Gaussian input, Z-matrix of N, CA and C with variables (Angstrom, degrees):
# hf/3-21g

backbone

0 1
 N
 C     1     B1
 C     2     B2     1     A1
 N     3     B3     2     A2     1     D1
 C     4     B4     3     A3     2     D2
 C     5     B5     4     A4     3     D3
 N     6     B6     5     A5     4     D4
 C     7     B7     6     A6     5     D5
 C     8     B8     7     A7     6     D6
 N     9     B9     8     A8     7     D7
 C    10    B10     9     A9     8     D8
 C    11    B11    10    A10     9     D9
 N    12    B12    11    A11    10    D10
 C    13    B13    12    A12    11    D11
 C    14    B14    13    A13    12    D12
 N    15    B15    14    A14    13    D13
 C    16    B16    15    A15    14    D14
 C    17    B17    16    A16    15    D15
 N    18    B18    17    A17    16    D16
 C    19    B19    18    A18    17    D17
 C    20    B20    19    A19    18    D18
 N    21    B21    20    A20    19    D19
 C    22    B22    21    A21    20    D20
 C    23    B23    22    A22    21    D21
 N    24    B24    23    A23    22    D22
 C    25    B25    24    A24    23    D23
 C    26    B26    25    A25    24    D24
 N    27    B27    26    A26    25    D25
 C    28    B28    27    A27    26    D26
 C    29    B29    28    A28    27    D27
 N    30    B30    29    A29    28    D28
 C    31    B31    30    A30    29    D29
 C    32    B32    31    A31    30    D30
 N    33    B33    32    A32    31    D31
 C    34    B34    33    A33    32    D32
 C    35    B35    34    A34    33    D33
 N    36    B36    35    A35    34    D34
 C    37    B37    36    A36    35    D35
 C    38    B38    37    A37    36    D36
 N    39    B39    38    A38    37    D37
 C    40    B40    39    A39    38    D38
 C    41    B41    40    A40    39    D39
 N    42    B42    41    A41    40    D40
 C    43    B43    42    A42    41    D41
 C    44    B44    43    A43    42    D42
 N    45    B45    44    A44    43    D43
 C    46    B46    45    A45    44    D44
 C    47    B47    46    A46    45    D45
 N    48    B48    47    A47    46    D46
 C    49    B49    48    A48    47    D47
 C    50    B50    49    A49    48    D48
 N    51    B51    50    A50    49    D49
 C    52    B52    51    A51    50    D50
 C    53    B53    52    A52    51    D51
 N    54    B54    53    A53    52    D52
 C    55    B55    54    A54    53    D53
 C    56    B56    55    A55    54    D54
 N    57    B57    56    A56    55    D55
 C    58    B58    57    A57    56    D56
 C    59    B59    58    A58    57    D57
 N    60    B60    59    A59    58    D58
 C    61    B61    60    A60    59    D59
 C    62    B62    61    A61    60    D60
 N    63    B63    62    A62    61    D61
 C    64    B64    63    A63    62    D62
 C    65    B65    64    A64    63    D63
 N    66    B66    65    A65    64    D64
 C    67    B67    66    A66    65    D65
 C    68    B68    67    A67    66    D66
 N    69    B69    68    A68    67    D67
 C    70    B70    69    A69    68    D68
 C    71    B71    70    A70    69    D69
 N    72    B72    71    A71    70    D70
 C    73    B73    72    A72    71    D71
 C    74    B74    73    A73    72    D72
 N    75    B75    74    A74    73    D73
 C    76    B76    75    A75    74    D74
 C    77    B77    76    A76    75    D75
 N    78    B78    77    A77    76    D76
 C    79    B79    78    A78    77    D77
 C    80    B80    79    A79    78    D78
 N    81    B81    80    A80    79    D79
 C    82    B82    81    A81    80    D80
 C    83    B83    82    A82    81    D81
 N    84    B84    83    A83    82    D82
 C    85    B85    84    A84    83    D83
 C    86    B86    85    A85    84    D84
 N    87    B87    86    A86    85    D85
 C    88    B88    87    A87    86    D86
 C    89    B89    88    A88    87    D87
 N    90    B90    89    A89    88    D88
 C    91    B91    90    A90    89    D89
 C    92    B92    91    A91    90    D90
 N    93    B93    92    A92    91    D91
 C    94    B94    93    A93    92    D92
 C    95    B95    94    A94    93    D93
 N    96    B96    95    A95    94    D94
 C    97    B97    96    A96    95    D95
 C    98    B98    97    A97    96    D96
 N    99    B99    98    A98    97    D97
 C   100   B100    99    A99    98    D98
 C   101   B101   100   A100    99    D99
 N   102   B102   101   A101   100   D100
 C   103   B103   102   A102   101   D101
 C   104   B104   103   A103   102   D102
 N   105   B105   104   A104   103   D103
 C   106   B106   105   A105   104   D104
 C   107   B107   106   A106   105   D105
 N   108   B108   107   A107   106   D106
 C   109   B109   108   A108   107   D107
 C   110   B110   109   A109   108   D108
 N   111   B111   110   A110   109   D109
 C   112   B112   111   A111   110   D110
 C   113   B113   112   A112   111   D111
 N   114   B114   113   A113   112   D112
 C   115   B115   114   A114   113   D113
 C   116   B116   115   A115   114   D114
 N   117   B117   116   A116   115   D115
 C   118   B118   117   A117   116   D116
 C   119   B119   118   A118   117   D117
 N   120   B120   119   A119   118   D118
 C   121   B121   120   A120   119   D119
 C   122   B122   121   A121   120   D120
 N   123   B123   122   A122   121   D121
 C   124   B124   123   A123   122   D122
 C   125   B125   124   A124   123   D123
 N   126   B126   125   A125   124   D124
 C   127   B127   126   A126   125   D125
 C   128   B128   127   A127   126   D126
 N   129   B129   128   A128   127   D127
 C   130   B130   129   A129   128   D128
 C   131   B131   130   A130   129   D129
 N   132   B132   131   A131   130   D130
 C   133   B133   132   A132   131   D131
 C   134   B134   133   A133   132   D132
 N   135   B135   134   A134   133   D133
 C   136   B136   135   A135   134   D134
 C   137   B137   136   A136   135   D135
 N   138   B138   137   A137   136   D136
 C   139   B139   138   A138   137   D137
 C   140   B140   139   A139   138   D138
 N   141   B141   140   A140   139   D139
 C   142   B142   141   A141   140   D140
 C   143   B143   142   A142   141   D141
 N   144   B144   143   A143   142   D142
 C   145   B145   144   A144   143   D143
 C   146   B146   145   A145   144   D144
 N   147   B147   146   A146   145   D145
 C   148   B148   147   A147   146   D146
 C   149   B149   148   A148   147   D147
 N   150   B150   149   A149   148   D148
 C   151   B151   150   A150   149   D149
 C   152   B152   151   A151   150   D150
 N   153   B153   152   A152   151   D151
 C   154   B154   153   A153   152   D152
 C   155   B155   154   A154   153   D153
 N   156   B156   155   A155   154   D154
 C   157   B157   156   A156   155   D155
 C   158   B158   157   A157   156   D156
 N   159   B159   158   A158   157   D157
 C   160   B160   159   A159   158   D158
 C   161   B161   160   A160   159   D159
 N   162   B162   161   A161   160   D160
 C   163   B163   162   A162   161   D161
 C   164   B164   163   A163   162   D162
 N   165   B165   164   A164   163   D163
 C   166   B166   165   A165   164   D164
 C   167   B167   166   A166   165   D165
 N   168   B168   167   A167   166   D166
 C   169   B169   168   A168   167   D167
 C   170   B170   169   A169   168   D168
 N   171   B171   170   A170   169   D169
 C   172   B172   171   A171   170   D170
 C   173   B173   172   A172   171   D171
 N   174   B174   173   A173   172   D172
 C   175   B175   174   A174   173   D173
 C   176   B176   175   A175   174   D174
 N   177   B177   176   A176   175   D175
 C   178   B178   177   A177   176   D176
 C   179   B179   178   A178   177   D177
 N   180   B180   179   A179   178   D178
 C   181   B181   180   A180   179   D179
 C   182   B182   181   A181   180   D180
 N   183   B183   182   A182   181   D181
 C   184   B184   183   A183   182   D182
 C   185   B185   184   A184   183   D183
 N   186   B186   185   A185   184   D184
 C   187   B187   186   A186   185   D185
 C   188   B188   187   A187   186   D186
 N   189   B189   188   A188   187   D187
 C   190   B190   189   A189   188   D188
 C   191   B191   190   A190   189   D189
 N   192   B192   191   A191   190   D190
 C   193   B193   192   A192   191   D191
 C   194   B194   193   A193   192   D192
 N   195   B195   194   A194   193   D193
 C   196   B196   195   A195   194   D194
 C   197   B197   196   A196   195   D195
 N   198   B198   197   A197   196   D196
 C   199   B199   198   A198   197   D197
 C   200   B200   199   A199   198   D198
 N   201   B201   200   A200   199   D199
 C   202   B202   201   A201   200   D200
 C   203   B203   202   A202   201   D201
 N   204   B204   203   A203   202   D202
 C   205   B205   204   A204   203   D203
 C   206   B206   205   A205   204   D204
 N   207   B207   206   A206   205   D205
 C   208   B208   207   A207   206   D206
 C   209   B209   208   A208   207   D207
 N   210   B210   209   A209   208   D208
 C   211   B211   210   A210   209   D209
 C   212   B212   211   A211   210   D210
 N   213   B213   212   A212   211   D211
 C   214   B214   213   A213   212   D212
 C   215   B215   214   A214   213   D213
 N   216   B216   215   A215   214   D214
 C   217   B217   216   A216   215   D215
 C   218   B218   217   A217   216   D216
 N   219   B219   218   A218   217   D217
 C   220   B220   219   A219   218   D218
 C   221   B221   220   A220   219   D219
 N   222   B222   221   A221   220   D220
 C   223   B223   222   A222   221   D221
 C   224   B224   223   A223   222   D222
 N   225   B225   224   A224   223   D223
 C   226   B226   225   A225   224   D224
 C   227   B227   226   A226   225   D225
 N   228   B228   227   A227   226   D226
 C   229   B229   228   A228   227   D227
 C   230   B230   229   A229   228   D228
 N   231   B231   230   A230   229   D229
 C   232   B232   231   A231   230   D230
 C   233   B233   232   A232   231   D231
 N   234   B234   233   A233   232   D232
 C   235   B235   234   A234   233   D233
 C   236   B236   235   A235   234   D234
 N   237   B237   236   A236   235   D235
 C   238   B238   237   A237   236   D236
 C   239   B239   238   A238   237   D237
 N   240   B240   239   A239   238   D238
 C   241   B241   240   A240   239   D239
 C   242   B242   241   A241   240   D240
 N   243   B243   242   A242   241   D241
 C   244   B244   243   A243   242   D242
 C   245   B245   244   A244   243   D243
 N   246   B246   245   A245   244   D244
 C   247   B247   246   A246   245   D245
 C   248   B248   247   A247   246   D246
 N   249   B249   248   A248   247   D247
 C   250   B250   249   A249   248   D248
 C   251   B251   250   A250   249   D249
 N   252   B252   251   A251   250   D250
 C   253   B253   252   A252   251   D251
 C   254   B254   253   A253   252   D252
 N   255   B255   254   A254   253   D253
 C   256   B256   255   A255   254   D254
 C   257   B257   256   A256   255   D255
 N   258   B258   257   A257   256   D256
 C   259   B259   258   A258   257   D257
 C   260   B260   259   A259   258   D258
 N   261   B261   260   A260   259   D259
 C   262   B262   261   A261   260   D260
 C   263   B263   262   A262   261   D261
 N   264   B264   263   A263   262   D262
 C   265   B265   264   A264   263   D263
 C   266   B266   265   A265   264   D264
 N   267   B267   266   A266   265   D265
 C   268   B268   267   A267   266   D266
 C   269   B269   268   A268   267   D267
 N   270   B270   269   A269   268   D268
 C   271   B271   270   A270   269   D269
 C   272   B272   271   A271   270   D270
 N   273   B273   272   A272   271   D271
 C   274   B274   273   A273   272   D272
 C   275   B275   274   A274   273   D273
 N   276   B276   275   A275   274   D274
 C   277   B277   276   A276   275   D275
 C   278   B278   277   A277   276   D276
 N   279   B279   278   A278   277   D277
 C   280   B280   279   A279   278   D278
 C   281   B281   280   A280   279   D279
 N   282   B282   281   A281   280   D280
 C   283   B283   282   A282   281   D281
 C   284   B284   283   A283   282   D282
 N   285   B285   284   A284   283   D283
 C   286   B286   285   A285   284   D284
 C   287   B287   286   A286   285   D285
 N   288   B288   287   A287   286   D286
 C   289   B289   288   A288   287   D287
 C   290   B290   289   A289   288   D288
 N   291   B291   290   A290   289   D289
 C   292   B292   291   A291   290   D290
 C   293   B293   292   A292   291   D291
 N   294   B294   293   A293   292   D292
 C   295   B295   294   A294   293   D293
 C   296   B296   295   A295   294   D294
 N   297   B297   296   A296   295   D295
 C   298   B298   297   A297   296   D296
 C   299   B299   298   A298   297   D297
 N   300   B300   299   A299   298   D298
 C   301   B301   300   A300   299   D299
 C   302   B302   301   A301   300   D300
 N   303   B303   302   A302   301   D301
 C   304   B304   303   A303   302   D302
 C   305   B305   304   A304   303   D303
 N   306   B306   305   A305   304   D304
 C   307   B307   306   A306   305   D305
 C   308   B308   307   A307   306   D306
 N   309   B309   308   A308   307   D307
 C   310   B310   309   A309   308   D308
 C   311   B311   310   A310   309   D309
 N   312   B312   311   A311   310   D310
 C   313   B313   312   A312   311   D311
 C   314   B314   313   A313   312   D312
 N   315   B315   314   A314   313   D313
 C   316   B316   315   A315   314   D314
 C   317   B317   316   A316   315   D315
 N   318   B318   317   A317   316   D316
 C   319   B319   318   A318   317   D317
 C   320   B320   319   A319   318   D318
 N   321   B321   320   A320   319   D319
 C   322   B322   321   A321   320   D320
 C   323   B323   322   A322   321   D321
 N   324   B324   323   A323   322   D322
 C   325   B325   324   A324   323   D323
 C   326   B326   325   A325   324   D324
 N   327   B327   326   A326   325   D325
 C   328   B328   327   A327   326   D326
 C   329   B329   328   A328   327   D327

   B1=1.4380
   B2=1.5071
   B3=1.2726
   B4=1.4614
   B5=1.5242
   B6=1.3245
   B7=1.4633
   B8=1.5138
   B9=1.3529
   B10=1.4414
   B11=1.5129
   B12=1.3096
   B13=1.4509
   B14=1.5168
   B15=1.2969
   B16=1.4619
   B17=1.5215
   B18=1.3066
   B19=1.4603
   B20=1.5226
   B21=1.3113
   B22=1.4725
   B23=1.5315
   B24=1.3404
   B25=1.4652
   B26=1.5288
   B27=1.3224
   B28=1.4686
   B29=1.5201
   B30=1.3144
   B31=1.4604
   B32=1.5223
   B33=1.3417
   B34=1.4610
   B35=1.5396
   B36=1.3307
   B37=1.4715
   B38=1.5254
   B39=1.3272
   B40=1.4698
   B41=1.5215
   B42=1.3187
   B43=1.4670
   B44=1.5266
   B45=1.3316
   B46=1.4699
   B47=1.5308
   B48=1.3173
   B49=1.4671
   B50=1.5264
   B51=1.3264
   B52=1.4646
   B53=1.5308
   B54=1.3119
   B55=1.4596
   B56=1.5313
   B57=1.3205
   B58=1.4613
   B59=1.5302
   B60=1.3261
   B61=1.4615
   B62=1.5274
   B63=1.2979
   B64=1.4626
   B65=1.5275
   B66=1.3309
   B67=1.4627
   B68=1.5311
   B69=1.3046
   B70=1.4661
   B71=1.5237
   B72=1.2380
   B73=1.4659
   B74=1.5183
   B75=1.2981
   B76=1.4642
   B77=1.5219
   B78=1.3118
   B79=1.4601
   B80=1.5258
   B81=1.3047
   B82=1.4660
   B83=1.5279
   B84=1.3122
   B85=1.4711
   B86=1.5267
   B87=1.3280
   B88=1.4691
   B89=1.5313
   B90=1.3129
   B91=1.4665
   B92=1.5236
   B93=1.3147
   B94=1.4609
   B95=1.5258
   B96=1.3250
   B97=1.4732
   B98=1.5253
   B99=1.3225
   B100=1.4695
   B101=1.5298
   B102=1.3213
   B103=1.4667
   B104=1.5216
   B105=1.3228
   B106=1.4643
   B107=1.5242
   B108=1.3289
   B109=1.4727
   B110=1.5251
   B111=1.3137
   B112=1.4581
   B113=1.5298
   B114=1.3119
   B115=1.4672
   B116=1.5250
   B117=1.3263
   B118=1.4653
   B119=1.5244
   B120=1.3312
   B121=1.4715
   B122=1.5233
   B123=1.3145
   B124=1.4660
   B125=1.5217
   B126=1.3219
   B127=1.4665
   B128=1.5243
   B129=1.3312
   B130=1.4689
   B131=1.5226
   B132=1.3202
   B133=1.4615
   B134=1.5242
   B135=1.3128
   B136=1.4647
   B137=1.5260
   B138=1.3240
   B139=1.4668
   B140=1.5229
   B141=1.3263
   B142=1.4640
   B143=1.5241
   B144=1.3141
   B145=1.4615
   B146=1.5264
   B147=1.3123
   B148=1.4631
   B149=1.5107
   B150=1.3239
   B151=1.4699
   B152=1.5261
   B153=1.3374
   B154=1.4635
   B155=1.5273
   B156=1.3222
   B157=1.4655
   B158=1.5257
   B159=1.3217
   B160=1.4666
   B161=1.5249
   B162=1.3247
   B163=1.4681
   B164=1.5243
   B165=1.3199
   B166=1.4535
   B167=1.5229
   B168=1.3149
   B169=1.4624
   B170=1.5216
   B171=1.3352
   B172=1.4641
   B173=1.5243
   B174=1.3317
   B175=1.4680
   B176=1.5181
   B177=1.3087
   B178=1.4571
   B179=1.5268
   B180=1.3160
   B181=1.4688
   B182=1.5203
   B183=1.3284
   B184=1.4655
   B185=1.5261
   B186=1.3246
   B187=1.4634
   B188=1.5306
   B189=1.3115
   B190=1.4595
   B191=1.5264
   B192=1.3302
   B193=1.4639
   B194=1.5258
   B195=1.3331
   B196=1.4663
   B197=1.5248
   B198=1.3146
   B199=1.4640
   B200=1.5241
   B201=1.3230
   B202=1.4669
   B203=1.5232
   B204=1.3266
   B205=1.4641
   B206=1.5258
   B207=1.3226
   B208=1.4676
   B209=1.5267
   B210=1.3258
   B211=1.4596
   B212=1.5215
   B213=1.3356
   B214=1.4667
   B215=1.5272
   B216=1.3332
   B217=1.4705
   B218=1.5282
   B219=1.3242
   B220=1.4664
   B221=1.5239
   B222=1.3220
   B223=1.4646
   B224=1.5220
   B225=1.3234
   B226=1.4619
   B227=1.5320
   B228=1.3208
   B229=1.4665
   B230=1.5270
   B231=1.3260
   B232=1.4599
   B233=1.5265
   B234=1.3266
   B235=1.4680
   B236=1.5256
   B237=1.3237
   B238=1.4664
   B239=1.5245
   B240=1.3272
   B241=1.4634
   B242=1.5256
   B243=1.3309
   B244=1.4657
   B245=1.5253
   B246=1.3284
   B247=1.4667
   B248=1.5247
   B249=1.3205
   B250=1.4671
   B251=1.5248
   B252=1.3128
   B253=1.4661
   B254=1.5227
   B255=1.3342
   B256=1.4627
   B257=1.5226
   B258=1.3331
   B259=1.4637
   B260=1.5245
   B261=1.3321
   B262=1.4638
   B263=1.5276
   B264=1.3200
   B265=1.4667
   B266=1.5235
   B267=1.3261
   B268=1.4634
   B269=1.5297
   B270=1.3194
   B271=1.4662
   B272=1.5327
   B273=1.3204
   B274=1.4583
   B275=1.5217
   B276=1.3430
   B277=1.4662
   B278=1.5231
   B279=1.3273
   B280=1.4628
   B281=1.5262
   B282=1.3166
   B283=1.4682
   B284=1.5257
   B285=1.3412
   B286=1.4629
   B287=1.5221
   B288=1.3503
   B289=1.4687
   B290=1.5232
   B291=1.3292
   B292=1.4701
   B293=1.5243
   B294=1.3008
   B295=1.4663
   B296=1.5252
   B297=1.3667
   B298=1.4661
   B299=1.5243
   B300=1.3181
   B301=1.4654
   B302=1.5292
   B303=1.3027
   B304=1.4549
   B305=1.5134
   B306=1.3234
   B307=1.4713
   B308=1.5207
   B309=1.3160
   B310=1.4605
   B311=1.5175
   B312=1.3376
   B313=1.4642
   B314=1.5387
   B315=1.3225
   B316=1.4663
   B317=1.5182
   B318=1.3264
   B319=1.4601
   B320=1.5201
   B321=1.3087
   B322=1.4618
   B323=1.5249
   B324=1.3343
   B325=1.4639
   B326=1.5333
   B327=1.2883
   B328=1.4599
   B329=1.4815
   A1=109.36
   A2=114.17
   A3=117.71
   A4=109.00
   A5=113.62
   A6=119.44
   A7=108.85
   A8=116.88
   A9=120.43
   A10=111.91
   A11=114.81
   A12=121.70
   A13=110.24
   A14=114.89
   A15=119.13
   A16=108.22
   A17=116.52
   A18=121.53
   A19=111.13
   A20=117.94
   A21=119.56
   A22=110.77
   A23=117.40
   A24=120.28
   A25=111.22
   A26=116.50
   A27=120.66
   A28=109.34
   A29=117.61
   A30=121.29
   A31=111.52
   A32=116.68
   A33=120.17
   A34=111.18
   A35=117.52
   A36=121.77
   A37=111.09
   A38=116.22
   A39=119.95
   A40=110.01
   A41=117.37
   A42=120.49
   A43=110.67
   A44=117.45
   A45=120.63
   A46=110.64
   A47=115.90
   A48=120.59
   A49=110.31
   A50=115.77
   A51=120.21
   A52=110.09
   A53=117.02
   A54=121.09
   A55=110.30
   A56=117.51
   A57=122.53
   A58=110.48
   A59=117.85
   A60=121.70
   A61=112.65
   A62=117.99
   A63=120.50
   A64=111.20
   A65=117.88
   A66=121.22
   A67=112.20
   A68=118.76
   A69=122.29
   A70=111.97
   A71=119.81
   A72=120.40
   A73=112.27
   A74=119.29
   A75=121.86
   A76=113.75
   A77=115.96
   A78=120.58
   A79=111.39
   A80=116.79
   A81=120.75
   A82=110.89
   A83=116.08
   A84=119.83
   A85=110.58
   A86=117.94
   A87=121.60
   A88=110.11
   A89=116.72
   A90=120.39
   A91=110.35
   A92=117.58
   A93=121.31
   A94=111.03
   A95=117.09
   A96=120.64
   A97=110.23
   A98=116.80
   A99=120.11
   A100=110.24
   A101=117.42
   A102=120.76
   A103=111.13
   A104=116.96
   A105=120.90
   A106=111.12
   A107=116.71
   A108=120.29
   A109=110.10
   A110=117.02
   A111=121.00
   A112=111.09
   A113=117.55
   A114=120.72
   A115=111.48
   A116=117.22
   A117=120.41
   A118=110.80
   A119=116.50
   A120=120.12
   A121=110.46
   A122=117.15
   A123=120.89
   A124=110.52
   A125=117.68
   A126=120.78
   A127=111.14
   A128=117.12
   A129=120.37
   A130=111.48
   A131=117.17
   A132=120.12
   A133=111.76
   A134=117.38
   A135=120.34
   A136=110.81
   A137=116.79
   A138=120.14
   A139=110.78
   A140=117.22
   A141=120.40
   A142=110.98
   A143=116.55
   A144=120.82
   A145=110.85
   A146=117.20
   A147=120.58
   A148=112.16
   A149=116.50
   A150=120.81
   A151=110.70
   A152=116.62
   A153=120.46
   A154=111.09
   A155=117.06
   A156=120.19
   A157=110.90
   A158=117.02
   A159=120.12
   A160=110.88
   A161=116.45
   A162=120.08
   A163=110.23
   A164=118.31
   A165=122.08
   A166=110.46
   A167=116.66
   A168=120.37
   A169=110.46
   A170=116.97
   A171=120.72
   A172=110.40
   A173=117.74
   A174=120.67
   A175=110.72
   A176=116.57
   A177=120.88
   A178=110.78
   A179=117.33
   A180=120.56
   A181=111.30
   A182=117.45
   A183=119.99
   A184=110.87
   A185=117.17
   A186=120.28
   A187=110.94
   A188=117.01
   A189=120.58
   A190=110.65
   A191=117.47
   A192=120.99
   A193=110.90
   A194=117.18
   A195=120.55
   A196=110.95
   A197=116.91
   A198=119.48
   A199=111.12
   A200=117.81
   A201=120.34
   A202=110.45
   A203=116.92
   A204=120.76
   A205=110.73
   A206=117.07
   A207=120.61
   A208=110.96
   A209=117.27
   A210=120.85
   A211=110.75
   A212=117.34
   A213=120.70
   A214=110.85
   A215=116.64
   A216=120.14
   A217=110.94
   A218=116.87
   A219=119.22
   A220=111.02
   A221=117.63
   A222=120.49
   A223=110.62
   A224=116.85
   A225=121.09
   A226=110.36
   A227=117.46
   A228=120.77
   A229=110.81
   A230=117.56
   A231=121.52
   A232=110.68
   A233=117.21
   A234=120.39
   A235=111.31
   A236=116.91
   A237=119.94
   A238=110.83
   A239=117.35
   A240=120.61
   A241=110.95
   A242=117.26
   A243=120.07
   A244=111.16
   A245=117.23
   A246=120.39
   A247=110.46
   A248=116.53
   A249=120.52
   A250=110.50
   A251=117.51
   A252=121.02
   A253=110.92
   A254=116.91
   A255=120.18
   A256=111.24
   A257=117.10
   A258=120.59
   A259=110.41
   A260=116.56
   A261=119.99
   A262=111.20
   A263=117.25
   A264=120.73
   A265=110.63
   A266=116.92
   A267=120.59
   A268=110.72
   A269=116.92
   A270=120.66
   A271=110.20
   A272=117.53
   A273=120.12
   A274=110.75
   A275=116.99
   A276=120.04
   A277=111.07
   A278=116.99
   A279=120.76
   A280=110.44
   A281=117.57
   A282=120.92
   A283=110.90
   A284=116.38
   A285=119.82
   A286=110.95
   A287=117.02
   A288=120.01
   A289=110.53
   A290=117.16
   A291=120.65
   A292=110.30
   A293=118.43
   A294=121.46
   A295=111.05
   A296=115.08
   A297=119.52
   A298=110.20
   A299=117.59
   A300=121.48
   A301=111.76
   A302=117.48
   A303=121.26
   A304=112.99
   A305=116.98
   A306=121.47
   A307=107.94
   A308=117.10
   A309=122.47
   A310=111.76
   A311=116.78
   A312=119.84
   A313=110.10
   A314=117.93
   A315=121.14
   A316=110.36
   A317=116.37
   A318=121.34
   A319=110.54
   A320=117.37
   A321=121.85
   A322=111.43
   A323=116.79
   A324=120.29
   A325=111.08
   A326=115.67
   A327=118.77
   A328=108.30
   D1=131.32
   D2=179.50
   D3=-94.34
   D4=147.47
   D5=178.18
   D6=-96.94
   D7=148.09
   D8=177.39
   D9=89.08
   D10=-169.95
   D11=-178.12
   D12=-100.81
   D13=149.36
   D14=174.98
   D15=-81.24
   D16=171.03
   D17=-178.24
   D18=-61.93
   D19=-38.59
   D20=-179.81
   D21=-70.11
   D22=-35.73
   D23=177.49
   D24=-67.39
   D25=-38.17
   D26=177.33
   D27=-62.97
   D28=-42.79
   D29=178.12
   D30=-60.72
   D31=-42.35
   D32=178.04
   D33=-63.73
   D34=-41.92
   D35=179.27
   D36=-63.21
   D37=-41.67
   D38=179.26
   D39=-65.29
   D40=-41.94
   D41=179.14
   D42=-64.29
   D43=-40.63
   D44=179.02
   D45=-66.65
   D46=-40.94
   D47=178.83
   D48=-64.10
   D49=-42.71
   D50=179.12
   D51=-64.70
   D52=-41.94
   D53=179.56
   D54=-64.92
   D55=-38.27
   D56=-179.24
   D57=-62.85
   D58=-43.32
   D59=-179.65
   D60=-80.52
   D61=-22.51
   D62=-179.96
   D63=-72.58
   D64=-22.13
   D65=-179.21
   D66=-69.79
   D67=-24.52
   D68=-174.58
   D69=-100.38
   D70=56.43
   D71=-176.51
   D72=-79.89
   D73=-63.61
   D74=-172.61
   D75=-77.15
   D76=-54.56
   D77=-175.91
   D78=-66.56
   D79=-42.10
   D80=-179.73
   D81=-64.04
   D82=-38.14
   D83=179.71
   D84=-64.92
   D85=-41.08
   D86=178.53
   D87=-63.50
   D88=-44.17
   D89=179.07
   D90=-61.78
   D91=-41.28
   D92=179.21
   D93=-63.50
   D94=-41.74
   D95=179.19
   D96=-66.51
   D97=-42.39
   D98=178.66
   D99=-62.93
   D100=-40.90
   D101=177.02
   D102=-60.63
   D103=-44.40
   D104=-179.40
   D105=-64.22
   D106=-42.60
   D107=178.80
   D108=-64.85
   D109=-43.33
   D110=179.38
   D111=-62.20
   D112=-42.79
   D113=177.48
   D114=-64.15
   D115=-37.63
   D116=177.81
   D117=-65.51
   D118=-41.81
   D119=178.28
   D120=-63.72
   D121=-42.83
   D122=178.38
   D123=-62.15
   D124=-41.29
   D125=178.65
   D126=-63.86
   D127=-42.15
   D128=177.91
   D129=-64.61
   D130=-42.51
   D131=178.76
   D132=-64.92
   D133=-38.22
   D134=177.79
   D135=-65.52
   D136=-41.20
   D137=177.97
   D138=-65.18
   D139=-42.64
   D140=178.91
   D141=-64.82
   D142=-38.33
   D143=178.56
   D144=-62.94
   D145=-42.13
   D146=176.67
   D147=-63.72
   D148=-41.40
   D149=177.96
   D150=-62.71
   D151=-46.40
   D152=-178.94
   D153=-64.07
   D154=-38.74
   D155=178.76
   D156=-64.84
   D157=-41.76
   D158=178.87
   D159=-66.34
   D160=-40.07
   D161=179.15
   D162=-64.91
   D163=-44.74
   D164=179.75
   D165=-63.98
   D166=-39.30
   D167=179.26
   D168=-61.88
   D169=-41.69
   D170=179.08
   D171=-65.34
   D172=-45.70
   D173=178.78
   D174=-62.19
   D175=-40.78
   D176=-179.94
   D177=-62.96
   D178=-42.00
   D179=178.61
   D180=-64.86
   D181=-38.76
   D182=178.23
   D183=-63.95
   D184=-44.65
   D185=178.93
   D186=-65.26
   D187=-36.53
   D188=178.30
   D189=-64.94
   D190=-40.90
   D191=178.01
   D192=-65.64
   D193=-40.70
   D194=177.74
   D195=-63.30
   D196=-42.05
   D197=-179.37
   D198=-68.16
   D199=-35.80
   D200=177.29
   D201=-65.21
   D202=-39.48
   D203=177.49
   D204=-64.60
   D205=-44.15
   D206=178.61
   D207=-64.07
   D208=-38.02
   D209=178.55
   D210=-64.27
   D211=-40.99
   D212=178.52
   D213=-64.51
   D214=-41.76
   D215=178.48
   D216=-64.55
   D217=-40.41
   D218=-179.84
   D219=-67.63
   D220=-36.56
   D221=176.69
   D222=-63.92
   D223=-41.02
   D224=178.23
   D225=-64.12
   D226=-43.82
   D227=178.66
   D228=-64.38
   D229=-37.36
   D230=178.34
   D231=-64.22
   D232=-42.59
   D233=178.00
   D234=-63.98
   D235=-42.30
   D236=178.28
   D237=-63.18
   D238=-39.34
   D239=178.61
   D240=-65.23
   D241=-40.30
   D242=177.83
   D243=-65.01
   D244=-40.22
   D245=177.60
   D246=-61.89
   D247=-44.12
   D248=179.46
   D249=-63.90
   D250=-42.51
   D251=179.38
   D252=-64.24
   D253=-41.80
   D254=178.12
   D255=-64.21
   D256=-40.62
   D257=177.97
   D258=-63.82
   D259=-43.51
   D260=177.94
   D261=-61.38
   D262=-43.79
   D263=179.73
   D264=-63.93
   D265=-41.48
   D266=179.00
   D267=-63.97
   D268=-44.09
   D269=179.21
   D270=-63.39
   D271=-41.73
   D272=179.07
   D273=-64.24
   D274=-44.01
   D275=179.29
   D276=-60.58
   D277=-41.98
   D278=179.17
   D279=-64.11
   D280=-44.95
   D281=178.77
   D282=-64.01
   D283=-43.23
   D284=-177.77
   D285=-65.01
   D286=-40.97
   D287=176.61
   D288=-60.09
   D289=-44.02
   D290=179.57
   D291=-65.63
   D292=-38.77
   D293=-179.35
   D294=-67.28
   D295=-42.14
   D296=179.62
   D297=-64.43
   D298=-39.65
   D299=-178.24
   D300=-80.70
   D301=-8.98
   D302=178.93
   D303=75.31
   D304=24.93
   D305=-179.94
   D306=-84.07
   D307=95.07
   D308=-176.33
   D309=-66.93
   D310=-35.17
   D311=-178.45
   D312=-68.05
   D313=-45.36
   D314=177.47
   D315=-68.00
   D316=-34.18
   D317=178.92
   D318=-64.75
   D319=-41.51
   D320=-179.68
   D321=-70.94
   D322=-31.54
   D323=-178.74
   D324=-69.60
   D325=-25.71
   D326=-176.87
   D327=-92.62

């Protein structure tokens, strides 16, 4: 017993295969072109999506850095305001103590 196909069987298989693919000339070609166009559109959309994501990420990082800078400045201004308020309260307390005690010299110095 021989294994595989004989030469005549191979010829028949090739003819059947050729006949099978020869039937799909017009319609198959249109489907293939539509598939290629669709794949190209998908590739372009994927590339554009990556570009847009990278651009948004960069803009987002810039805005985040600006907000961090503004937050640091506001914290500094808040600390300065608290220092000024504490100094004002201390000065008022010192003046009020001198006024209550009737210390005219300390009252005039403040």
